[in-house]
N, C-alpha and C positions, 0 to 999 in steps of 0.2 A: 412723405406720408408715414404713420406710425403703423410699424411694423406689428405691435401687438393687436390692432384693428383685425389683422388678416387672420389671427387666431383666435379670436374672441375673448383676447385677454384686456384689450383696452378698454376705455370707458368711453361713455358720449359726450364729456365735458370738453368745450373746445379748447385748442391751443393756439397761443395768441403770438409768445415770445419762447425762443428756445437760447438760451445760455450756457454755452460750452466754456469751460476754464480747464484748459489744458498745460501740463506743466511736465515736461520731461516724458511724455508718452504716458501717462497717468492720469486718473479720473476718481474722484472719490461719490462713491454710490449714495443713495438714502441711507443703507444700512452703515456708514462710514466705514464701508470696507472699500480698499483701494482697488481699482482695477486697472489692467495694462491696455493699451492700445496696441503695441507692441506684440510681437506674435512670441518669441523665445528669447530666454536670458542664457548667454553665451557661460557654458561651463557647468548649470545647472542639473545637466543630465547624470552628473558624477553623485548628485544627492538622491537621484531617484530609489535607490535601495536603501538608503535611509528612510525617506518617506513611507516607503512599501513595509519596511519593519516597525515605523511607528502606527501605522494603520494596522498591522497584524497584531500589535501590542494592546492597541485600544479595543480591538475586538475580541481578543481571547482572554482578557479580563473582566471579571464581573463587576469589578469597581468602579463607581462612577465618581470617586473622589479625586477631585481634579489635582489636589497635591501630591495624592499617591501615584497618579498616572505620571505626573512632570518628573518625578525621582525615579521611575521605572524608565521613563525615555532616556533620563540624563545617563543611568547606568547603562542602557542600552549603548548609547553614543560612547561611550567610556569603555565599556568590555569586549563589544562585539563589532562595532563598524568600523571598518577602513575608512576615513575622511581625508581627502586630499589636505596636505599641509596647509596651502594657501585658502583654504576654506573652513580652516578649523575655527577661526575667530566668529565668523559668518554663523556656523552652526551655533556657537555657544550662544551668539544673540537670538537667534530664531529661532531656537527650540523650544520655548515657551510660546511662541506664536503658533508653531506647527502642532504643538500637544493640544493647543485650546482648539485650532480648526479643524484637526482631526476629530474632536468632541462634538464641532459644531455640525460637521459633515454627516457624523453618524447620528446625533441625535435631533436637531435642529432642522437644517436644510432639506427640504421635502422636494421632491419631482413636482413638477408643474405648478409651484409655488415660487420658490426664490431661482428655479432653474428649469430648463428642459432638456431633453435629447432632441438634437438635430444632426441630421447628414450635411457634412460639409461638400465642398465642390468635387472631391474625390468619393464620395459617398461613404465616407468613415464618419461612424456616429460621434458628436461631440457634445458636451456639456456645455450649454448655451446660458448664461444669466439672464434673469428677467428683474426687472425693478420693479418687484410686486407690489412694495408698499405704497410708491409715490405715482408712477407714470405708466405701469406694466409695458414698459417697452421691452421689447426682445433685444437684449445686448450681442448680435451677433459677434462682432469683431473684437469683444473684450473677454480677458480673462481676470480671475481673483488672484490677489497675491497671497503671500505668506502660508503657501501650502493648501489653503482651501479648495483651489480648481483640482489640484492632484489629488486630494482625499476624495473627491467628489468622483473623480474618473475611477479610482481605485474602487470606490462602494459600488459603481455600476460594471466593474469588471472590463474599463477600457484602457488603451495604451495610455501610458501617462506623458504628458508632454513636459516641455522643460519651462 
């Protein structure tokens, strides 16, 4: 059954076939964003202070120049943040994605369009993706990658998940 119909986000068109292509517990949604079916990524909790600092930087800076923001986040990492040694190369690779996704979370992703707030089984408020452009299915067991999910959690002052 389409969960979107329960909340009025589904359409009236019929669904004949569902094809799920799963590789390593990830899927790519209609916005070409990677979503994870797995719950947590080990070791990522050590990067939550960095994601929080990037979010703060994005929200305290009036500039919307992406190049300027990327330079600021790189400076932040090299001067103020303590990154575990085994994650340093990962941070270098991900920094551009995190900065872009922080900007997306702040300026593009909207509550009740791309995502909704939903309580989990422990009655904790969670960010829940919606495949808004394609099927309008509420994707309860998925999380976005590259910090997007965490930046949306920060946007709504929720606990950051790994």
